[in-house]
FIKOL-927658 format. One record per residue (C-alpha): residue in one letter; x, y, z. Coordinates in steps of 0.1 Angstrom, whole numbers, padded with zeros to 4 digits, always signed. Layout:
N
AXYZ;...
# end
This chain:
479
X-0002-0001+0002;X+0029+0023+0010;X+0045+0018-0021;X+0018+0020-0043;X+0012+0058-0027;X+0049+0066-0035;X+0044+0053-0071;X+0016+0073-0075;X+0029+0107-0060;X+0061+0101-0080;X+0038+0101-0111;X+0022+0131-0099;X+0052+0154-0096;X+0067+0142-0128;X+0033+0149-0145;X+0036+0184-0128;X+0072+0188-0145;X+0067+0175-0179;X+0032+0201-0179;X+0058+0232-0168;X+0084+0222-0194;X+0060+0217-0220;X+0046+0256-0215;X+0079+0269-0206;X+0108+0250-0219;X+0099+0230-0252;X+0093+0262-0275;X+0131+0265-0280;X+0142+0231-0266;X+0117+0207-0280;X+0091+0184-0265;X+0120+0154-0271;X+0144+0180-0253;X+0162+0178-0288;X+0167+0218-0288;X+0145+0217-0322;X+0116+0237-0307;X+0097+0266-0331;X+0121+0290-0316;X+0149+0272-0324;X+0156+0291-0355;X+0154+0327-0338;X+0176+0320-0309;X+0215+0322-0311;X+0234+0304-0298;X+0210+0277-0305;X+0192+0259-0276;X+0205+0232-0256;X+0201+0197-0269;X+0195+0178-0236;X+0201+0144-0253;X+0242+0146-0248;X+0236+0163-0215;X+0266+0185-0223;X+0265+0216-0207;X+0288+0247-0213;X+0282+0267-0177;X+0286+0244-0149;X+0310+0242-0118;X+0322+0205-0124;X+0351+0193-0147;X+0348+0192-0183;X+0345+0153-0183;X+0318+0154-0156;X+0278+0163-0156;X+0265+0196-0144;X+0252+0192-0107;X+0216+0200-0098;X+0226+0233-0083;X+0239+0247-0114;X+0212+0237-0135;X+0189+0254-0110;X+0211+0287-0111;X+0209+0286-0148;X+0168+0279-0151;X+0167+0309-0124;X+0193+0335-0135;X+0192+0327-0170;X+0222+0331-0195;X+0232+0366-0203;X+0232+0374-0239;X+0213+0346-0250;X+0178+0334-0257;X+0179+0317-0222;X+0156+0339-0197;X+0156+0336-0161;X+0127+0320-0141;X+0133+0334-0105;X+0102+0348-0094;X+0082+0329-0121;X+0090+0291-0112;X+0093+0281-0074;X+0126+0262-0066;X+0104+0231-0061;X+0089+0234-0095;X+0122+0240-0109;X+0138+0209-0092;X+0109+0190-0106;X+0115+0200-0144;X+0155+0190-0136;X+0146+0154-0128;X+0123+0155-0160;X+0148+0168-0183;X+0170+0143-0174;X+0148+0115-0188;X+0160+0130-0224;X+0195+0122-0220;X+0208+0090-0241;X+0232+0082-0213;X+0225+0070-0176;X+0230+0100-0151;X+0249+0083-0118;X+0236+0102-0089;X+0273+0097-0073;X+0294+0125-0060;X+0304+0147-0084;X+0337+0168-0080;X+0331+0204-0078;X+0350+0235-0083;X+0348+0258-0056;X+0359+0296-0047;X+0366+0301-0010;X+0373+0338-0013;X+0396+0356-0038;X+0432+0354-0028;X+0454+0386-0022;X+0476+0391-0048;X+0507+0415-0055;X+0499+0444-0076;X+0520+0425-0103;X+0494+0402-0107;X+0475+0419-0137;X+0508+0427-0153;X+0517+0389-0149;X+0486+0381-0163;X+0488+0402-0191;X+0521+0383-0201;X+0499+0348-0196;X+0473+0359-0221;X+0499+0365-0247;X+0516+0333-0238;X+0488+0305-0235;X+0476+0321-0267;X+0442+0340-0258;X+0449+0365-0289;X+0446+0341-0314;X+0408+0335-0306;X+0401+0370-0285;X+0425+0390-0298;X+0447+0417-0288;X+0428+0439-0270;X+0402+0412-0263;X+0375+0419-0288;X+0372+0388-0305;X+0388+0401-0336;X+0414+0373-0344;X+0411+0360-0378;X+0406+0325-0368;X+0375+0339-0347;X+0355+0337-0382;X+0364+0298-0383;X+0352+0285-0349;X+0329+0260-0345;X+0317+0243-0316;X+0308+0203-0311;X+0275+0205-0330;X+0286+0222-0358;X+0273+0259-0352;X+0293+0290-0358;X+0307+0298-0323;X+0321+0335-0318;X+0349+0343-0290;X+0334+0364-0261;X+0345+0402-0265;X+0362+0405-0231;X+0356+0442-0227;X+0318+0439-0224;X+0313+0423-0192;X+0279+0422-0191;X+0281+0397-0220;X+0297+0372-0201;X+0279+0341-0198;X+0289+0327-0167;X+0292+0360-0148;X+0317+0385-0151;X+0332+0385-0112;X+0371+0375-0109;X+0354+0343-0090;X+0335+0334-0125;X+0361+0338-0148;X+0386+0321-0126;X+0363+0290-0127;X+0357+0297-0167;X+0395+0293-0168;X+0397+0262-0145;X+0367+0244-0164;X+0369+0257-0195;X+0336+0257-0219;X+0328+0221-0229;X+0316+0216-0262;X+0333+0248-0275;X+0368+0256-0284;X+0375+0275-0250;X+0394+0249-0235;X+0406+0242-0195;X+0431+0265-0188;X+0443+0244-0154;X+0452+0213-0178;X+0471+0240-0204;X+0492+0250-0171;X+0499+0219-0162;X+0509+0206-0191;X+0537+0237-0189;X+0546+0228-0157;X+0553+0192-0163;X+0573+0206-0194;X+0593+0227-0169;X+0595+0202-0142;X+0575+0221-0120;X+0550+0202-0095;X+0515+0197-0108;X+0489+0212-0089;X+0514+0234-0069;X+0501+0270-0055;X+0520+0285-0084;X+0496+0273-0109;X+0466+0289-0088;X+0482+0322-0089;X+0488+0322-0126;X+0452+0314-0131;X+0443+0342-0107;X+0470+0365-0122;X+0449+0356-0155;X+0416+0361-0141;X+0423+0393-0129;X+0441+0406-0163;X+0407+0397-0180;X+0388+0413-0154;X+0407+0447-0163;X+0397+0450-0199;X+0361+0452-0190;X+0345+0487-0202;X+0321+0503-0178;X+0288+0488-0183;X+0268+0520-0182;X+0245+0532-0210;X+0233+0566-0214;X+0199+0580-0230;X+0213+0616-0238;X+0244+0629-0257;X+0262+0661-0248;X+0275+0678-0276;X+0307+0696-0262;X+0315+0734-0278;X+0351+0734-0291;X+0368+0760-0309;X+0381+0739-0339;X+0362+0705-0351;X+0382+0676-0353;X+0392+0662-0387;X+0395+0627-0381;X+0387+0600-0354;X+0421+0603-0341;X+0423+0637-0334;X+0433+0644-0295;X+0402+0665-0291;X+0384+0639-0287;X+0402+0622-0257;X+0387+0653-0233;X+0349+0643-0249;X+0327+0621-0225;X+0314+0593-0244;X+0279+0586-0243;X+0270+0543-0248;X+0237+0536-0260;X+0220+0502-0266;X+0210+0484-0299;X+0187+0453-0303;X+0181+0434-0334;X+0151+0454-0360;X+0124+0426-0354;X+0094+0449-0366;X+0093+0449-0403;X+0109+0423-0423;X+0138+0411-0431;X+0140+0410-0388;X+0171+0402-0369;X+0168+0379-0346;X+0204+0375-0339;X+0223+0409-0341;X+0261+0407-0334;X+0263+0446-0326;X+0248+0454-0294;X+0260+0488-0282;X+0280+0515-0295;X+0299+0547-0280;X+0294+0580-0295;X+0309+0614-0289;X+0302+0645-0301;X+0313+0686-0307;X+0306+0716-0323;X+0316+0748-0329;X+0287+0769-0334;X+0288+0763-0370;X+0296+0727-0376;X+0290+0691-0358;X+0317+0663-0354;X+0301+0629-0346;X+0324+0600-0334;X+0308+0568-0335;X+0325+0533-0320;X+0317+0500-0321;X+0331+0468-0322;X+0329+0442-0350;X+0353+0413-0349;X+0349+0406-0385;X+0359+0435-0405;X+0350+0427-0442;X+0356+0440-0474;X+0341+0476-0487;X+0318+0458-0512;X+0302+0444-0479;X+0272+0456-0455;X+0294+0465-0428;X+0276+0502-0426;X+0265+0526-0398;X+0233+0553-0401;X+0227+0583-0378;X+0190+0592-0380;X+0173+0627-0370;X+0141+0642-0375;X+0138+0667-0402;X+0114+0688-0380;X+0109+0681-0340;X+0083+0705-0323;X+0068+0693-0286;X+0075+0658-0278;X+0064+0642-0311;X+0086+0620-0329;X+0091+0604-0363;X+0086+0562-0360;X+0121+0555-0351;X+0125+0530-0380;X+0130+0550-0408;X+0102+0581-0400;X+0068+0581-0416;X+0052+0601-0442;X+0038+0635-0419;X+0076+0631-0399;X+0104+0620-0424;X+0141+0616-0413;X+0174+0627-0422;X+0198+0600-0421;X+0235+0606-0421;X+0253+0571-0437;X+0285+0556-0440;X+0287+0529-0467;X+0311+0511-0487;X+0337+0540-0476;X+0315+0566-0490;X+0297+0593-0464;X+0262+0606-0477;X+0227+0623-0465;X+0196+0602-0470;X+0161+0610-0466;X+0133+0584-0457;X+0093+0589-0448;X+0090+0549-0435;X+0101+0516-0447;X+0112+0512-0484;X+0110+0551-0489;X+0153+0554-0481;X+0169+0578-0507;X+0201+0595-0513;X+0198+0631-0513;X+0207+0652-0543;X+0225+0677-0521;X+0250+0657-0499;X+0265+0684-0469;X+0282+0652-0452;X+0318+0648-0446;X+0335+0620-0427;X+0365+0599-0420;X+0371+0563-0402;X+0394+0539-0391;X+0392+0499-0382;X+0418+0489-0358;X+0421+0463-0333;X+0383+0448-0335;X+0366+0485-0334;X+0354+0508-0360;X+0355+0544-0355;X+0338+0567-0378;X+0337+0608-0380;X+0308+0622-0393;X+0309+0657-0401;X+0287+0684-0414;X+0273+0721-0411;X+0249+0726-0383;X+0227+0749-0407;X+0223+0741-0444;X+0205+0757-0471;X+0183+0726-0477;X+0159+0729-0448;X+0133+0703-0469;X+0154+0671-0460;X+0184+0683-0437;X+0183+0685-0402;X+0186+0718-0387;X+0207+0718-0356;X+0206+0747-0328;X+0228+0752-0300;X+0207+0745-0266;X+0177+0727-0284;X+0172+0691-0274;X+0170+0667-0307;X+0163+0627-0310;X+0188+0606-0325;X+0188+0571-0337;X+0214+0546-0348;X+0215+0518-0373;X+0241+0495-0377;X+0252+0466-0399;X+0276+0435-0398;X+0278+0423-0432;X+0294+0392-0419;X+0264+0383-0398;X+0239+0382-0430;X+0228+0418-0425;X+0213+0440-0449;X+0185+0465-0457;X+0163+0464-0424;X+0180+0434-0411;X+0203+0456-0387;X+0210+0465-0354;X+0190+0495-0343;X+0183+0521-0311;X+0155+0534-0300;X+0153+0573-0299;X+0180+0587-0274;X+0185+0630-0272;X+0214+0649-0278;X+0220+0686-0273;X+0249+0712-0284;X+0261+0729-0256;X+0266+0764-0254;X+0299+0784-0254;X+0317+0787-0221;X+0321+0825-0215;X+0346+0841-0193;X+0321+0857-0171;X+0317+0819-0157;X+0350+0822-0144;X+0356+0860-0137;X+0319+0862-0114;X+0330+0835-0088;X+0361+0853-0079;X+0341+0889-0081;X+0317+0880-0054;X+0344+0862-0029;X+0365+0896-0033;X+0334+0916-0027;X+0323+0894+0003;X+0358+0895+0017;X+0359+0934+0012;X+0321+0935+0031;X+0332+0917+0059;X+0365+0936+0067;X+0345+0970+0066;X+0318+0955+0086;X+0344+0942+0115;X+0359+0977+0111;X+0328+0992+0124;X+0316+0967+0151;X+0353+0965+0165;X+0347+0984+0200;X+0371+1014+0209;X+0398+1012+0229;X+0399+1031+0258;
# end
């Protein structure tokens, strides 16, 4: 009787887990756990195939399956930069645990419940100040630039050829963007990734690499030096990360002379704004797997002309006849709060675009999808650089032109909406298949007057003089 009740209870739990899986997971991972759900075609990287029971982000050595805690963490937190969402607050822990047990039935291999070795971090060790420099040296010795590039932007020639164990194209992580790290971007997370590697991908376990190097040099395997080296490399990789800050407004600084190229010294004194991009999925052809997800923008003006510098990482610079391309979008007129539709405007509210394509800079006009055309009068100038996996494109134009029908007129101290389109030719992006931003704002600052510095000094002198006169008046007469 007791055994019968237990079997009924197990069947009920199993049935509930299947219902949750079918409702929350099968859309990508498939009813049979083969990673062939309806959403597979729009997910990059592809959803995990549970039949192989190979997982990339776990706390166990490469040859071991993940722990239930690993899977619980992934399902709750999701995986940054992928289609895998987090279900924390949506599913209870007990529900997630039941789904994990249900997922195991898809595996082609018997999953033993024996104790599995786990890589744990008991606090970050205190290293010498030279640890980052040592890590930089190890970065080169281990051959990391062969995939991740010299600056960590994933721009090596080999990056275009890499595949995972399932035959899918895999892209080396851009180490400067910590918010895209799959496991996490802390020093501890990086250390675990280095120690374990990423199973199923070209990313090796550097613990094995280090131990092979130490064996060749006659150093004891598993020594404290091995751990120090892993931590030094983790610290260096962590130091490559840029600030994960996104903006909504671009302040256009006033300068006496506009810069002539992307490398001009003027840009070193201008604060950048980082804007978020997403795949354009509103109008066909849609981009469900964008490769460009953010840009850095700086801008200056001198009251007559304006210069805008846009930078973005693209590890796969393609030939000039490709679709590596960028466009800046402005409303032609902007009154009140009414803005054009951010995907190329609309009939009643057209847009002016500044375009860099095939080494050419030109202005374009659009009043909706399918209406984009080059303008007859082109007032746009520019120059560009591609170096170490990063484009730096400079746009220059007069703030006011004679063409007030198709050109945007830019005025100091006036807010104006601004949006961006970026194309990666290697990712098959063309037409409306691109990365796009929503409307942000930019404002040209006014010229700083010398009075701003003179007035505080004058106020200070007047205050001091007044206090001296007052003290003399109230000072008691000596008898």
